[in-house]
C-alpha positions in Angstrom: 93.9 172.2 107.0 92.3 169.6 104.7 89.1 168.2 105.9 88.0 164.7 104.8 84.4 164.9 103.4 83.5 161.4 104.2 84.7 161.7 107.8 82.7 164.9 108.2 79.6 163.3 107.0 80.0 160.3 109.2 80.8 162.2 112.4 77.9 164.6 111.9 75.5 161.7 111.7 77.3 160.2 114.7 77.0 163.4 116.7 73.3 163.7 115.9 72.8 160.1 117.2 75.0 160.6 120.3 73.2 163.8 121.1 69.8 162.2 120.7 68.9 164.7 118.0 66.3 164.0 115.3 65.2 166.4 112.5 63.8 169.6 114.0 60.1 170.0 113.4 59.3 173.6 112.4 55.6 173.0 113.2 54.0 174.3 116.4 54.6 172.0 119.3 51.5 170.4 120.9 50.8 170.1 124.6 51.4 166.3 124.3 54.7 166.8 122.5 55.8 169.3 125.1 55.0 166.9 127.9 56.8 164.0 126.1 59.8 166.2 125.6 59.9 167.2 129.3 59.6 163.5 130.3 62.4 162.6 127.8 64.7 165.4 129.2 64.0 164.3 132.8 64.8 160.7 131.9 68.1 161.6 130.2 69.0 163.8 133.2 68.7 160.8 135.5 71.3 158.9 133.4 74.8 160.0 134.3 77.0 160.6 131.3 79.7 158.0 130.8 83.3 158.9 131.3 86.5 158.0 129.5 90.1 157.5 130.6 92.4 158.1 127.6 95.3 156.0 126.6 98.3 157.7 125.0 97.1 159.7 122.0 100.2 161.6 120.8 102.6 160.0 118.3 100.3 157.1 117.3 101.8 155.0 114.5 99.7 155.0 111.4 100.4 153.9 107.8 100.5 156.2 104.8 97.9 154.6 102.4 99.0 154.1 98.7 97.3 156.7 96.6 98.8 155.6 93.2 96.3 155.7 90.3 97.4 153.6 87.3 96.2 153.7 83.7 94.4 150.5 84.3 92.4 152.2 87.1 91.5 155.0 84.7 90.3 152.6 82.0 88.3 150.6 84.6 86.6 153.7 85.8 85.8 154.8 82.2 84.4 151.4 81.5 82.1 151.7 84.6 80.9 155.2 83.4 80.2 153.8 79.9 78.2 150.9 81.3 76.0 153.3 83.3 75.4 155.6 80.4 74.2 153.3 77.7 72.9 154.5 74.4 69.1 154.2 74.0 67.8 153.1 70.6 64.1 153.3 69.8 62.5 150.0 69.0 59.5 149.8 66.7 59.8 146.5 64.9 59.6 144.0 67.7 58.0 143.5 71.2 59.7 144.3 74.4 62.3 141.8 75.7 64.4 141.3 78.8 66.9 144.2 79.2 64.9 146.7 77.2 63.7 150.0 78.8 59.9 150.5 78.4 58.3 153.8 79.0 54.9 153.2 80.6 51.8 154.7 82.2 50.3 152.5 84.9 47.6 152.6 87.5 47.5 150.1 90.4 44.1 149.1 91.8 43.0 147.2 94.8 39.4 146.1 95.0 38.7 148.2 91.9 40.1 151.5 93.3 43.5 153.1 92.7 45.8 152.8 95.7 48.2 155.5 96.9 51.6 155.4 95.3 50.5 153.0 92.5 50.1 155.4 89.6 52.6 157.0 87.3 52.9 158.4 83.7 55.9 158.3 81.4 57.9 156.0 83.7 61.0 154.4 82.3 61.4 150.8 83.6 64.3 148.5 82.7 62.9 145.0 82.3 64.9 142.6 84.4 65.9 145.2 87.0 63.6 143.7 89.6 62.4 147.3 90.4 58.8 146.3 90.7 57.0 143.4 92.5 57.3 139.9 91.1 55.4 139.5 87.8 55.2 143.1 86.8 58.3 143.2 84.6 57.7 139.7 83.3 54.2 140.7 82.3 55.6 143.4 80.0 57.9 141.1 78.1 56.4 140.5 74.7 54.3 143.7 74.8 54.3 146.1 71.8 54.3 149.9 71.6 50.8 151.2 72.2 49.6 147.9 73.9 47.4 148.1 77.0 47.8 145.3 79.5 46.1 144.3 82.7 48.5 142.6 85.2 47.0 140.6 88.0 49.6 140.5 90.8 50.1 139.9 94.5 52.2 142.0 96.8 54.7 140.1 98.9 53.7 139.2 102.5 56.7 141.2 103.9 56.0 144.4 101.7 56.8 147.6 103.6 53.2 149.0 103.3 51.1 146.8 105.6 47.9 147.8 103.7 49.2 146.2 100.5 51.3 143.3 102.0 50.0 140.0 100.7 47.1 141.8 98.8 45.9 141.0 95.3 46.0 144.0 92.9 45.6 144.8 89.3 47.9 147.1 87.3 46.5 148.7 84.1 49.6 149.4 82.0 50.1 151.2 78.7 53.3 150.8 76.8 54.4 154.1 75.3 57.9 153.3 74.0 60.4 150.5 73.9 64.1 151.3 74.0 67.0 149.0 73.5 70.1 149.6 75.6 73.4 149.6 73.7 76.9 149.9 75.2 78.2 153.4 74.8 81.5 154.1 73.0 84.1 156.5 74.3 84.0 159.3 71.7 84.4 163.0 71.8 80.6 163.2 71.5 80.1 160.9 74.6 82.6 162.9 76.6 80.8 166.2 75.9 77.5 164.5 77.2 79.0 163.3 80.5 81.6 166.0 81.3 81.3 169.6 82.1 84.9 170.4 81.3 86.4 167.9 78.9 85.8 168.1 75.1 87.9 165.2 73.8 88.7 161.6 74.9 92.2 162.5 75.9 91.0 165.4 78.0 88.5 163.1 79.6 91.1 160.5 80.5 93.1 163.2 82.2 90.0 164.4 84.0 89.1 160.9 85.2 92.6 160.3 86.5 92.6 163.6 88.4 89.3 162.7 90.0 90.6 159.3 91.0 93.7 160.8 92.4 91.7 163.3 94.5 89.4 160.6 95.7 92.4 158.4 96.6 93.9 161.3 98.7 90.6 161.9 100.4 90.3 158.2 101.2 93.8 158.2 102.5 92.9 161.0 104.9 89.8 159.1 106.0 91.8 156.0 106.5 94.4 157.8 108.7 91.7 159.4 110.8 90.0 156.1 111.1 93.2 154.4 112.2 93.9 156.8 115.0 90.3 156.5 116.3 90.5 152.7 116.3 93.7 152.8 118.3 92.2 155.2 120.8 89.1 153.1 121.2 91.4 150.1 122.0 93.6 152.1 124.4 90.9 153.9 126.3 88.6 152.7 129.1 85.0 153.7 129.7 82.8 153.9 132.8 79.0 154.1 133.0 78.8 153.4 129.3 76.0 150.8 129.3 73.5 153.0 131.1 74.0 155.8 128.6 73.8 153.5 125.6 70.6 151.8 127.0 69.0 155.2 127.5 69.9 156.4 124.0 68.8 153.1 122.4 65.4 153.3 124.2 64.9 156.9 123.0 65.8 156.1 119.4 63.6 153.0 119.3 60.6 155.1 120.5 61.3 157.7 117.8 61.7 155.1 115.1 58.5 153.3 116.1 56.6 156.5 116.1 57.9 157.4 112.6 57.2 154.0 111.2 53.7 154.0 112.6 53.0 157.2 110.6 54.1 155.3 107.5 51.9 152.4 108.3 54.8 150.1 109.1 56.0 148.2 112.2 59.4 147.6 113.5 59.3 144.1 112.3 58.4 145.3 108.8 61.4 147.7 108.8 63.8 145.1 110.1 62.7 142.6 107.4 63.5 145.1 104.7 67.1 144.8 105.8 67.1 141.1 106.1 67.0 140.9 109.8 64.6 140.4 112.7 63.7 143.0 115.4 66.4 141.7 117.8 69.1 142.0 115.1 68.0 145.5 114.3 68.3 146.5 118.0 71.7 144.9 118.3 73.0 146.8 115.3 71.6 150.1 116.6 73.1 149.5 120.0 76.5 148.8 118.5 76.3 152.0 116.4 75.2 154.1 119.4 78.0 152.7 121.6 80.6 153.4 119.0 79.3 157.0 118.5 79.2 157.7 122.2 82.8 156.4 122.7 84.1 158.5 119.8 82.3 161.6 121.3 83.8 161.0 124.7 87.3 160.6 123.4 87.2 163.7 121.1 85.6 165.8 123.9 88.3 164.8 126.4 91.2 165.4 123.9 89.7 168.8 122.9 89.7 169.8 126.6 93.2 168.7 127.2 94.5 170.4 124.0 92.3 173.5 124.2 90.8 172.8 120.8 87.8 175.2 120.5 85.2 174.8 117.8 85.1 178.0 115.7 83.1 179.3 112.8 85.8 178.0 110.4 85.2 174.5 111.6 81.4 174.8 111.4 81.8 176.3 107.9 83.9 173.3 106.9 81.0 171.0 107.9 78.5 173.1 105.9 80.7 173.2 102.8 80.7 169.4 102.8 77.0 169.5 102.1 77.4 172.3 99.5 75.9 174.9 101.9 77.0 178.5 102.4 76.5 178.4 106.1 75.9 175.8 108.8 72.4 177.3 109.6 70.5 174.6 107.7 72.5 171.8 109.4 71.8 173.5 112.8 68.1 173.6 112.0 68.1 169.9 111.1 70.5 168.4 113.7 70.8 171.1 116.3 73.7 173.3 117.3 75.2 170.8 119.7 75.3 168.0 117.1 77.0 170.3 114.5 79.5 171.6 117.0 80.3 168.0 118.1 80.8 167.0 114.5 83.2 169.9 114.0 85.0 169.1 117.2 85.3 165.4 116.2 86.9 166.3 112.9 89.2 168.9 114.5 90.4 166.3 117.0 91.0 163.6 114.4 93.0 166.0 112.3 95.0 167.0 115.3 95.8 163.3 116.0 96.8 162.6 112.5 99.1 165.7 112.4 100.8 164.5 115.6 100.9 160.8 114.5 104.0 159.0 113.4 103.5 158.0 109.7 105.1 154.7 108.7 105.4 153.2 105.3 
């Protein structure tokens, strides 16, 4: 039975969310943590689990996605690969310009002292990529190999690290190399650099086409599973959902704020990084939690009705998605319940697709 990798990844994350599972801490639990965990468990126990009344789930009509891969698709993908693997040419006869890659050493200082995370050696930076704060990359345009510069800059007010947000700093930068990026050409030599199996251009075109076809088939499985779940979400009714969603949202918000605090960030800082305010972030999280709980309730109910039991094969399929030889690491990270729920979700979705009516 083929298992869609993308669906497995999504439902494992969803299962962890729905189960209220974070990454397991291997360090010894403190008295305060034990007390907090007990309070959390007691609070969750007071919230009655939501229930679902299923609509019809056998024989759902779903479309068979088109998985055709054309020669144009192949050439487009190869062009994309060429653009992301440009040839680097050493520059010694001119200063750095926009689009060049400069190899640099730098030290960032605030009030005359180096700040954490502001130092690196041998760092490749593409000028114009906007990877650094405003003024850093522009300050390197016109610099020559071996030149040492002092860049007086200011971190943005909404910078993630509150200790640096809005602060004036100085970066001491040394330019080690300047490299010009040139579009790569599709040759046998290029193919042997980027492929582990192909040796010639013709072999590589066949390899790329095979990869695109495999991806298209995988995407088709994902789309069919997504289609049946969307229909079931529309056909099913839920009771007691709001209370469970509110409880899970409160728990996740507390966990997020605690983690952000350790990083010197606030919830407002985090929301701003994604272009939204605190209210928008909460609304997004609530929507995701609600969807995940609904999917979990639906698959759990169908698994009961159809006697679909999670077995080691299903757990191994989840582990294989992450390139693991066993699910033990996933269990340690997400917890056994979350891994089993992810496996159950996938088993149910595959069952629904197998019993669906495929239409052109």
